[in-house]
Backbone as ProteinMPNN parsed JSONL, in Angstrom:
{"seq_chain_A": "MKADNRIVSGIPFHYLKDYFNTVSTSCSENDYYGDHWHVKLMPLDDQVHGIIHLPRTEIYFEGDQNIIDIQMDAYRMTFLSAGG", "coords_chain_A": {"N_chain_A": [[239.052, 98.43, 151.983], [242.103, 97.448, 150.615], [243.093, 94.333, 149.284], [245.035, 91.367, 148.762], [245.217, 88.207, 147.32], [246.17, 84.827, 146.61], [246.094, 82.016, 144.41], [247.322, 78.848, 143.644], [246.929, 77.226, 140.788], [245.839, 74.241, 139.127], [244.654, 74.171, 136.715], [244.619, 74.035, 133.181], [246.423, 76.562, 131.427], [245.291, 77.913, 129.164], [242.547, 77.629, 129.582], [242.187, 79.164, 131.871], [242.857, 81.714, 130.88], [240.779, 82.032, 128.993], [238.54, 82.03, 130.736], [239.027, 84.32, 132.412], [239.106, 86.295, 130.453], [236.444, 86.358, 129.798], [235.132, 87.269, 132.153], [236.284, 89.695, 132.765], [236.55, 93.3, 132.324], [238.488, 94.522, 130.888], [241.698, 93.714, 129.473], [245.215, 92.982, 129.481], [247.753, 91.374, 128.131], [248.639, 89.088, 130.463], [247.134, 90.182, 132.464], [244.128, 91.043, 134.02], [241.22, 93.033, 134.33], [238.575, 94.323, 136.316], [235.645, 95.829, 137.798], [236.956, 97.397, 140.417], [238.801, 95.361, 140.874], [241.679, 93.309, 140.106], [243.387, 90.839, 138.289], [246.182, 88.798, 137.964], [247.756, 86.482, 135.908], [250.202, 84.082, 136.342], [252.218, 81.949, 134.847], [253.634, 78.904, 135.997], [256.292, 76.479, 136.369], [255.525, 73.159, 135.303], [254.246, 70.719, 137.596], [255.854, 67.778, 138.216], [255.215, 64.375, 138.326], [256.546, 61.5, 138.127], [255.724, 60.241, 135.048], [253.714, 61.984, 134.692], [252.657, 65.232, 134.039], [251.67, 68.084, 135.611], [249.883, 71.013, 135.066], [250.624, 74.322, 136.287], [249.601, 77.396, 137.563], [249.983, 80.55, 138.955], [247.532, 82.478, 140.361], [246.881, 85.696, 140.921], [245.012, 87.727, 142.871], [243.769, 90.976, 143.293], [242.466, 93.795, 145.017], [239.446, 95.303, 146.37], [238.577, 93.738, 149.404], [236.033, 92.395, 149.783], [235.135, 92.197, 147.162], [237.182, 90.72, 145.992], [236.878, 88.316, 147.394], [234.408, 87.498, 146.313], [235.137, 87.211, 143.587], [237.087, 85.173, 143.776], [235.54, 83.055, 144.789], [233.744, 82.753, 142.638], [235.532, 81.975, 140.614], [236.43, 79.505, 141.706], [233.997, 78.043, 141.769], [233.426, 77.888, 139.046], [235.393, 76.156, 138.066], [235.041, 73.923, 139.593], [234.999, 70.477, 140.107], [233.224, 67.548, 140.184], [234.133, 64.698, 141.983], [236.857, 64.972, 141.7]], "CA_chain_A": [[240.394, 97.99, 152.266], [242.707, 96.698, 149.524], [243.568, 93.022, 149.675], [245.547, 90.523, 147.691], [245.179, 86.776, 147.61], [246.653, 84.065, 145.473], [245.762, 80.6, 144.281], [248.128, 78.111, 142.678], [245.916, 76.437, 140.106], [246.241, 73.163, 138.243], [243.829, 74.265, 135.513], [245.44, 74.446, 132.035], [246.533, 78.007, 131.273], [244.368, 78.473, 128.165], [241.214, 77.703, 130.19], [242.199, 80.32, 132.765], [242.793, 82.913, 130.044], [239.414, 82.122, 128.461], [237.636, 82.407, 131.823], [239.221, 85.709, 132.84], [238.675, 87.14, 129.333], [234.984, 86.435, 129.855], [234.619, 87.997, 133.318], [236.932, 91.003, 132.94], [236.113, 94.382, 131.443], [239.629, 94.8, 130.019], [242.851, 92.879, 129.766], [246.48, 93.314, 128.861], [248.598, 90.192, 128.265], [248.136, 88.177, 131.497], [246.482, 90.996, 133.477], [242.696, 91.18, 133.761], [240.682, 94.088, 135.177], [237.138, 94.497, 136.438], [235.307, 96.908, 138.719], [237.637, 97.336, 141.714], [239.642, 94.171, 141.023], [242.719, 93.022, 139.121], [243.919, 89.481, 138.372], [247.361, 88.538, 137.152], [248.075, 85.066, 135.743], [251.64, 83.877, 136.244], [252.504, 80.533, 134.62], [254.73, 78.286, 136.738], [256.719, 75.206, 135.802], [254.651, 72.031, 135.609], [254.594, 69.813, 138.686], [256.095, 66.493, 137.576], [255.098, 63.17, 139.15], [256.839, 60.422, 137.187], [255.456, 60.646, 133.664], [252.569, 62.901, 134.697], [252.984, 66.65, 134.161], [250.489, 68.84, 136.015], [250.095, 72.442, 134.852], [250.463, 75.173, 137.459], [249.555, 78.837, 137.319], [249.648, 81.36, 140.117], [246.506, 83.477, 140.077], [247.016, 86.747, 141.923], [243.824, 88.574, 142.939], [244.022, 92.213, 144.028], [241.34, 94.725, 144.999], [238.675, 95.385, 147.609], [238.479, 92.387, 149.961], [234.742, 91.751, 149.528], [235.066, 91.884, 145.726], [238.133, 89.617, 145.775], [236.215, 87.098, 147.894], [233.399, 87.119, 145.315], [235.846, 86.754, 142.385], [237.711, 83.883, 144.068], [234.455, 82.063, 144.866], [233.25, 82.527, 141.273], [236.564, 81.17, 139.944], [236.394, 78.133, 142.245], [232.767, 77.379, 141.333], [233.53, 77.622, 137.61], [236.275, 75.026, 137.795], [234.745, 72.828, 140.512], [234.766, 69.229, 139.389], [232.792, 66.468, 141.064], [234.948, 63.492, 141.925], [238.293, 65.201, 141.519]], "C_chain_A": [[240.907, 97.155, 151.086], [243.249, 95.373, 150.054], [244.211, 92.353, 148.476], [245.595, 89.084, 148.189], [245.73, 86.051, 146.4], [246.209, 82.612, 145.57], [246.789, 80.015, 143.329], [247.194, 77.07, 142.078], [246.541, 75.347, 139.241], [245.414, 73.126, 136.962], [244.735, 74.674, 134.35], [245.305, 75.943, 131.748], [245.514, 78.585, 130.296], [242.93, 78.535, 128.692], [241.111, 78.906, 131.126], [242.094, 81.616, 131.963], [241.389, 83.103, 129.481], [238.436, 82.594, 129.536], [237.792, 83.882, 132.175], [238.946, 86.696, 131.71], [237.171, 87.375, 129.384], [234.488, 87.336, 130.985], [235.232, 89.383, 133.503], [236.338, 92.037, 131.984], [237.236, 94.82, 130.518], [240.776, 93.888, 130.403], [244.065, 93.378, 128.995], [247.434, 92.17, 129.151], [248.007, 89.242, 129.303], [247.513, 88.921, 132.674], [245.03, 91.232, 133.067], [242.114, 92.143, 134.786], [239.158, 94.083, 135.143], [236.882, 95.662, 137.373], [235.928, 96.641, 140.088], [238.403, 96.041, 141.944], [240.602, 94.043, 139.849], [243.188, 91.593, 139.366], [245.116, 89.392, 137.45], [247.596, 87.034, 137.123], [249.574, 84.928, 135.529], [251.924, 82.38, 136.08], [253.723, 80.086, 135.424], [255.156, 77.025, 136.0], [255.725, 74.121, 136.201], [255.17, 71.275, 136.824], [254.714, 68.431, 138.07], [256.044, 65.384, 138.617], [255.307, 61.982, 138.219], [256.637, 60.898, 135.762], [254.304, 61.644, 133.554], [253.059, 64.334, 134.932], [251.696, 67.418, 134.465], [250.762, 70.333, 135.822], [249.9, 73.212, 136.153], [250.505, 76.633, 137.018], [249.229, 79.523, 138.632], [248.654, 82.42, 139.663], [246.533, 84.465, 141.233], [245.819, 87.673, 141.817], [244.155, 89.803, 143.778], [242.803, 93.119, 143.914], [240.671, 94.81, 146.346], [238.39, 93.967, 148.107], [237.158, 91.705, 149.634], [234.599, 91.383, 148.042], [236.009, 90.735, 145.385], [237.524, 88.3, 146.247], [235.191, 86.594, 146.879], [234.077, 86.564, 144.063], [236.494, 85.383, 142.603], [236.667, 82.772, 144.158], [233.923, 81.735, 143.471], [234.243, 81.688, 140.477], [236.478, 79.709, 140.404], [235.14, 77.382, 141.769], [232.803, 77.04, 139.837], [234.32, 76.363, 137.337], [236.086, 73.862, 138.768], [234.397, 71.582, 139.716], [234.367, 68.14, 140.387], [233.696, 65.26, 140.881], [236.4, 63.748, 141.613], [238.537, 66.284, 140.611]], "O_chain_A": [[240.212, 96.255, 150.615], [243.8, 95.316, 151.154], [243.964, 92.723, 147.328], [245.968, 88.806, 149.328], [245.755, 86.595, 145.296], [245.986, 82.069, 146.652], [247.098, 80.625, 142.305], [246.73, 76.159, 142.763], [247.633, 75.516, 138.698], [245.473, 72.153, 136.211], [245.551, 75.581, 134.514], [244.214, 76.508, 131.819], [244.931, 79.636, 130.565], [242.169, 79.413, 128.284], [240.083, 79.581, 131.173], [241.331, 82.512, 132.324], [240.864, 84.216, 129.49], [237.598, 83.459, 129.278], [236.804, 84.614, 132.233], [238.583, 87.84, 131.984], [236.688, 88.458, 129.054], [233.53, 88.087, 130.8], [234.745, 90.166, 134.318], [235.713, 91.697, 130.979], [236.979, 95.423, 129.476], [240.824, 93.357, 131.513], [243.949, 94.093, 128.0], [247.88, 92.005, 130.287], [246.963, 88.642, 129.048], [247.377, 88.359, 133.761], [244.742, 91.576, 131.92], [242.462, 92.088, 135.966], [238.538, 93.871, 134.101], [237.805, 96.405, 137.706], [235.476, 95.765, 140.824], [238.633, 95.658, 143.091], [240.378, 94.583, 138.765], [243.367, 91.181, 140.512], [245.076, 89.848, 136.307], [247.632, 86.383, 138.167], [250.149, 85.57, 134.651], [251.879, 81.629, 137.054], [254.717, 80.806, 135.515], [254.451, 76.558, 135.105], [255.156, 74.154, 137.292], [256.377, 71.198, 137.054], [253.76, 67.952, 137.456], [256.725, 65.435, 139.641], [254.359, 61.507, 137.592], [257.292, 61.839, 135.314], [253.962, 62.091, 132.459], [253.776, 64.61, 135.894], [250.752, 67.402, 133.675], [251.744, 70.861, 136.343], [249.115, 72.812, 137.012], [251.339, 77.035, 136.207], [248.303, 79.122, 139.337], [248.9, 83.16, 138.711], [246.243, 84.112, 142.376], [245.628, 88.332, 140.795], [244.752, 89.686, 144.849], [242.18, 93.206, 142.856], [241.258, 94.431, 147.36], [238.008, 93.096, 147.325], [237.158, 90.539, 149.242], [234.001, 90.358, 147.715], [235.668, 89.873, 144.575], [237.646, 87.281, 145.567], [235.116, 85.393, 146.617], [233.636, 85.547, 143.53], [236.455, 84.53, 141.717], [236.889, 81.67, 143.655], [233.68, 80.57, 143.158], [233.841, 80.786, 139.742], [236.456, 78.794, 139.581], [235.225, 76.209, 141.406], [232.266, 76.014, 139.42], [233.953, 75.58, 136.461], [236.88, 72.921, 138.77], [233.604, 71.627, 138.776], [235.107, 67.855, 141.329], [233.987, 64.853, 139.756], [237.123, 62.807, 141.285], [239.691, 66.616, 140.342]]}, "name": "protein", "num_of_chains": 1, "seq": "MKADNRIVSGIPFHYLKDYFNTVSTSCSENDYYGDHWHVKLMPLDDQVHGIIHLPRTEIYFEGDQNIIDIQMDAYRMTFLSAGG"}
C-alpha cells in the first residue's frame, strides 16, 4: 500500500540535504529516491521568535508504508539530540 507522511523539521536545510544524499540511491534537486521510497524537501519560511530564527523544512515521505516507517524512524534517530 502506498503511503505519504510529512514532518516539519527544524534541522538546518544543508544537514537534511547531506543526510538524504547519503541514504538515497539517486537524487534530483530536492527529491531523493531509494528502493520503494521518495523524499521531497520543501524549505519553508523560518519561524521567528523575537530575535531567534528557527529553520523549517517540510519533509515529504512517499512509498510503501512499512518502508516509509523505517525511513522516518532512521531520520528521527539520526537527528535525535539528548537534552533538546
